[in-house]
N, C-alpha and C positions, 0 to 999 in steps of 0.2 A: 662479399662483405666479411670482415673478420669477426670471429666469435667474441662475445663479451669477455673481458678479462675477469677471471674468477679463481678462487682457491677452493680446492676440494678437500674436505676433512671427513674421515670415517668416525662415526660416533658409536659408542658402546655404553650401555647402562640399563637399569631396570625399566620395564614397561614401555620400551620404545617400539614404534611401528615403522621406523625407517632406519637406514644404515649409514647415510651420509648427509652432509650439509654443504651448501655452496655459498661462498662469501664473495660479494662483489665490492666494487669501490664505493658503494653506498654505505658500507659499514654494517655491523651485525651485532645486536645485543643479545645477551644471555641472562636469564633470570627466572624467578618463580612466577612473576606476573604474566598474564596472557598478552600484555602489550609488548613484550619482547619479541624479537625475531625468532628466538629459540626459547620458548617457555619450557622449563623443566620442573616437574612437580616433585619436590623433595624438601624436607625440612632443613637439609644441609645447604640449600641454594637460597641466596638472598633475593629480595625483590628485583633489584637490578644488580646482577652479580659481576658481569664482565662485558667487555666490548672488544670485538675484532675490527681491525682496520686494514684495508688493502690499498697501498699507495706505491709510489716509486721505490720505496725502501723494501717493499715486500709485504708479507702478512705479519701483523703484530697483534698482541693481545694485551689488554689493560684491565687489571682488577679494579672494580669500582668501589673499593673500600668495603668489600663483603665481609661477613662475620667469619666464615670458615675458610676464606682465602681461595686463591687460584694457584694450582701447582703446575709448574712447567718443568718437565723432566723429573728430577728428584727433590726440587726445592720450591718453596712458596715464594712468589714474586711480591714485590712491594706494591702497595695500593697506589693507583693513579699514576703509575710509571710504565709506559708501553714497553713491551719486550718483543723484539723482532724474532720470528720463528723461522726455523729451517725445516726443509722437507724431512719428515720422519719424527719431528718433535711431538711429544704427547702433552696435551693440556688437560688437566683434571679439575672438575668442579664437583665436590662431594662424591657421589657414586658414579658420576658420568666421566667418560674419557673420550677426548677428541684427538685423533691422530692426523697430522697434516700430511696428506698423501701426495698432492701435486698442485702445480699452478698452471692454469691455462691462460696463456698470454697472447690473445689474438688467434693463435693456431696451436693446438695441442702438440707438444713435443713427442716424437716417436720414443718408444721404450728405451732404445739404445742411448738417447740423449738425456734421459733422466738420471739423476744422481743415484748412486748405490744406496740402498736402504741402510740405515745405521745398524751396526752389529748389536746383538742382544747384550744388554748390560750384564756385567757379572753379578752373581747372587750376592746379597749383602753378607758381610762377615758374620760368623756365628757370635752371638752375644756371650760374653764371658760369664762364668758363674760368679755370683757375688758372695756366696757363703761357703764355697767348697763342697756343697752337697748337691750341686746341679741346678739350684734355683737361679733364675736369670732375671735381669731387670725387665720391666714391661716394655712392649714395643711402643714406638712413638705414636702419640695421638694426633690424627689428622686435624689441622687447623690451629695447632699450637706450635710456635716457632721452636726450632731445635737449639740454635746457637745463642741467640740473644733476643731480648724483648723488643717488640715493635713500638713499645711505649717510648723508647728513646727518640723516636722520630718527632716527638712533641716537646723535646727538651732542647736547650741551647746546644750548639755543636760540641762544646767541650765535654758535655755529658754523653752525647750520642756516640762519640768516638771512644768512650771508656768501656773496655771489655768487661770489667767487673760490674759496672752499673747495668750493662745489658743483661748479664746473667742474674744479677740481684733482682731486677724488675721482672725478669721472667718468672720468678716464683709467684709473684702477685698476679701477673697476666694469666698464668696457668690456672690459678684459683678462680679468677673472675670470668675466664673465657666461657664456661658453661652458662653462667648467668647472662652474658651478652648474647649467646646463641638463643636462649629462650626469649629474651626481650625482642631481638631482631626478627624472630620467627614465630611470635606469639599468635599471629593470625592463623597459623597452621593448626594450633591447638583448638581453634574454634571452627575448623573445617571438618565436617563429619567424615570426609574421605581420608583425612590425615591425622586426626586427633588420636591420642593414645587410647587403646580399647577401654581402659579403666575409667575414662571420662564419659563414655557414651551413656551409661545409665544415669549419671548425674545430669547430663544435658537433657535427657528425657524428663527428668523431674522438674525442670524449669517450667514446662508446660503441662505437667501432670500426665505425661505420655509414658506408659509402661514400656520399658526396654528390658525384657527378661535376661538375666545374666547367663542362663544356660543355653542361649542361642549362639550359633556361630557368629563370629565377629562381623562378617560381611552382612548378615541379616540385621544385626544391631545397627550397623551404619545405615542400612536402607531405611530403618524406622526413623532414625534421627534426621536423615535427609528430607523426609516428608513430615517432620514434626510440626512445622508451622501450618501446613495444610490441614493436618489432623486436628490441630487446636482450633483453627478458624471454623472448621465444619463440625465441631463438637456438638453432640446431641442429635445428629442426623444419621440416617441409615448408611449413607455414603461413608462417613467417617468411621463408624463402628465396623462396617464390612471391611474397609481397607486396613484398619488397624489389626483386626483378626487375621486377615490375609497375610500381612507382613510378618506377623509373629508365627503363625502355624504353617505358612507356605501352602495353603489350600484355599479354595474359594468357598467361604461360608455362605449360608443362606439365612437371610433375615426376613421374616414374614410378619405381617400384622393381621391377626384374625379380626373378626367382626367385634369381638369384645373390646370395649373402649380401654385405652391406655395400657394395652398389653401387646407384647411382641414376642416372637419365638426366634431363637438362634439355634441353627443346626450347623455343626462343624464336622465335615467328613474326613476324619483322621485315619480311619481304617480300624480293623478289628484289634481289640486289645489296647487301644490308645486312650480309652476313657479312664485315665489315671487321675490320682488325686492332684498331682502337680499341674497337669494340663487343665483340669477343671478349675483349679484355683487361679491359674493365669487367665483363663477365659473369663471367669467371674470378675476378676479385678479390672479387666479391660471394659467389660460391659458396665460395671458399676461406675467407672470413671466417665463413660460416654453417654449413658442413658439420661434422659430428663428425669428430674427428681420425682415427678408425679406418675411415672410409669412402672409397670411390673413386667417381668420377663420369665421365660423358661429357657433352659439350656439343654441341648441334646448333642452328645459327642458320639458319632457313629463311625 
């Protein structure tokens, strides 16, 4: 029985745990949502960014009107218009690159039958000086067209074919593009794993959960990820213990002596760590978590 027809692509990008993807005749979607065949976690990737199709014409890619666009080779492709790929073509979505390596059509071709890989493209020309003192224009911003505005696609043909109109509208498209990226990817700002670090403490304030700014960013994210659980369990030993553990990265000890309405907190930070700032942070957490009618003692050892 012949093998299933499929295209093999090499993938490169941040935080990947695999090196290639296989695309069959069922089609293959790429995007930020986990419902895609290839979910890619990046603010540069739209919810449903692009789709690959494998049919009699070969492998093609279609941009699904994404915010940051799909790059094939050196240029951005038009949205909703399939582009047939050749062996060796590189498709780029944000920080991710997919290289079309080979097509398995019932029986994999021997290496001698495969087309020669394309030659390395020549380096881009040196940008000219713009003031005679060696200062050069900035490099192109990924996601913004180079030659003309895509807004002309929404105008009557007489305007879309006008080169001046394309360059004129490009001024406004370049100005508004960052705003469109923010709107299209705003859910990323609300995800503790992806939100800008400076938002994390603000998120914590929504539920009165302290996120100290002197902590490493990954520890701040860990607190925000558990923020709702800490809030729902507020006033319990479990919530207080977990909040202190997330902040100080040690296992605190919370005990309740026989004396009514009193509890003791011991944080094993090590010698010399009973500093003013550590004590202040611990006290703020305890004050926000303890029931109003209770008293406590704090010991940092």
